[in-house]
C-alpha positions in Angstrom: -143.3 123.8 1.0 -145.9 125.6 -1.1 -144.2 128.9 -1.8 -144.5 131.6 -4.5 -141.2 132.3 -6.2 -139.4 135.6 -6.2 -140.2 136.4 -9.8 -143.9 136.0 -9.1 -143.6 138.4 -6.2 -141.8 140.9 -8.4 -144.4 140.5 -11.2 -147.2 141.3 -8.7 -145.2 144.4 -7.7 -145.0 145.5 -11.3 -148.7 145.2 -11.9 -149.5 146.9 -8.6 -147.4 149.9 -9.5 -149.3 150.2 -12.8 -152.7 149.7 -11.1 -152.0 152.4 -8.5 -151.4 154.9 -11.3 -154.9 154.3 -12.7 -156.4 153.6 -16.1 -154.2 154.3 -19.1 -151.1 155.1 -17.0 -147.8 154.3 -18.6 -144.7 154.0 -16.4 -141.1 153.3 -17.3 -139.5 150.0 -16.2 -136.9 151.9 -14.3 -139.5 153.9 -12.4 -141.3 150.7 -11.4 -138.1 149.0 -10.5 -137.1 151.9 -8.2 -140.5 152.3 -6.6 -141.1 148.6 -6.0 -137.5 147.7 -5.1 -137.1 145.1 -7.8 -133.5 144.2 -8.6 -132.5 145.2 -12.2 -131.3 141.6 -12.9 -134.9 140.5 -12.7 -136.8 143.4 -14.3 -136.4 142.6 -18.0 -137.2 138.9 -17.6 -140.3 139.8 -15.5 -141.6 142.4 -18.0 -141.0 139.9 -20.9 -143.0 137.2 -19.2 -145.8 139.6 -18.2 -146.0 140.7 -21.8 -146.1 137.1 -23.1 -148.9 136.4 -20.7 -150.8 139.5 -21.9 -150.6 141.1 -18.5 -148.8 144.3 -19.7 -148.3 146.1 -22.9 -144.8 147.4 -23.6 -143.9 150.5 -25.6 -140.3 150.9 -26.7 -138.3 154.1 -26.9 -137.8 157.2 -24.9 -141.5 157.9 -24.3 -142.2 154.1 -23.9 -142.9 152.1 -20.9 -145.4 149.7 -19.5 -149.2 149.9 -19.4 -151.9 147.5 -18.3 -153.7 146.0 -21.3 -157.1 146.1 -19.6 -158.6 147.6 -16.5 -157.0 146.6 -13.2 -160.4 145.2 -12.1 -160.0 142.5 -14.8 -156.5 141.3 -13.8 -156.3 139.0 -10.8 -153.6 137.7 -8.5 -154.5 134.3 -10.0 -153.6 135.5 -13.5 -150.1 136.4 -12.3 -149.5 133.3 -10.3 -150.6 131.1 -13.2 -148.4 133.0 -15.6 -145.3 132.6 -13.4 -145.9 129.4 -11.5 -148.0 127.4 -13.9 -151.2 125.7 -13.0 -151.8 125.3 -9.2 -151.9 121.6 -8.2 -151.8 120.8 -4.5 -151.5 117.0 -4.9 -150.6 114.7 -7.8 -153.7 112.7 -7.0 -155.8 115.6 -8.3 -154.4 115.3 -11.8 -156.9 113.6 -14.1 -155.1 110.4 -15.2 -155.8 106.7 -15.2 -156.9 104.5 -12.4 -153.5 103.0 -12.1 -151.9 106.1 -10.8 -153.1 105.6 -7.2 -154.2 102.4 -5.6 -156.6 104.2 -3.3 -158.2 106.4 -6.0 -161.7 104.9 -5.8 -161.9 105.0 -2.1 -159.7 107.9 -0.9 -160.9 110.2 1.9 -158.0 112.6 1.3 -158.2 113.3 -2.4 -161.5 115.2 -2.2 -160.2 117.3 0.7 -157.1 118.3 -1.3 -159.5 119.2 -4.1 -161.6 121.4 -1.9 -158.5 123.2 -0.6 -157.2 123.7 -4.1 -160.5 125.1 -5.4 -160.8 127.5 -2.4 -157.2 128.8 -3.0 -157.9 129.3 -6.8 -161.2 131.0 -6.1 -159.6 133.4 -3.6 -156.8 134.3 -6.0 -159.3 134.9 -8.8 -161.3 137.2 -6.5 -158.3 139.4 -5.7 -158.1 142.1 -8.4 -155.3 144.6 -9.0 -157.9 147.3 -8.6 -158.6 146.2 -5.1 -154.9 145.8 -4.3 -154.2 149.3 -5.6 -157.0 150.8 -3.5 -155.6 149.1 -0.4 -152.1 150.3 -1.2 -153.2 153.8 -1.8 -155.2 153.9 1.4 -152.3 152.5 3.5 -149.6 154.8 4.9 -146.4 154.5 2.9 -143.7 152.6 4.8 -140.2 153.2 3.4 -137.7 150.5 4.3 -135.1 151.8 6.7 -131.5 151.6 5.9 -129.4 150.0 8.6 -126.0 151.6 9.0 
């Protein structure tokens, strides 16, 4: 099953929270965690990985927090997926290796189709910016999860 892991989903939420606040906004980790319903056990690891990938700037201390390192229009969903999932590869046959890897390599009708699907998916993720996600989120009515008693 092709599935984005939980940490990737939470990382998207972190960047979305920052993007919704606008250019130059700085939010605390705890504020983002509460607003985006991210479990505390994940937050520090996600922030560290986002920082290593250059997707957030971190500021320590009481007045610290997180900030986008560049405009939200320049950060894409693809950037986050690659930082947390690694390179997208739909099929092993798409990896550039030797002729011996697949006996059907020279005459395979499926390989090129996998390649087209992969390119389309990568292109779509590269086209989705956090600026556009933030605009959609701000335009949508806020839905608060209900607490079941």
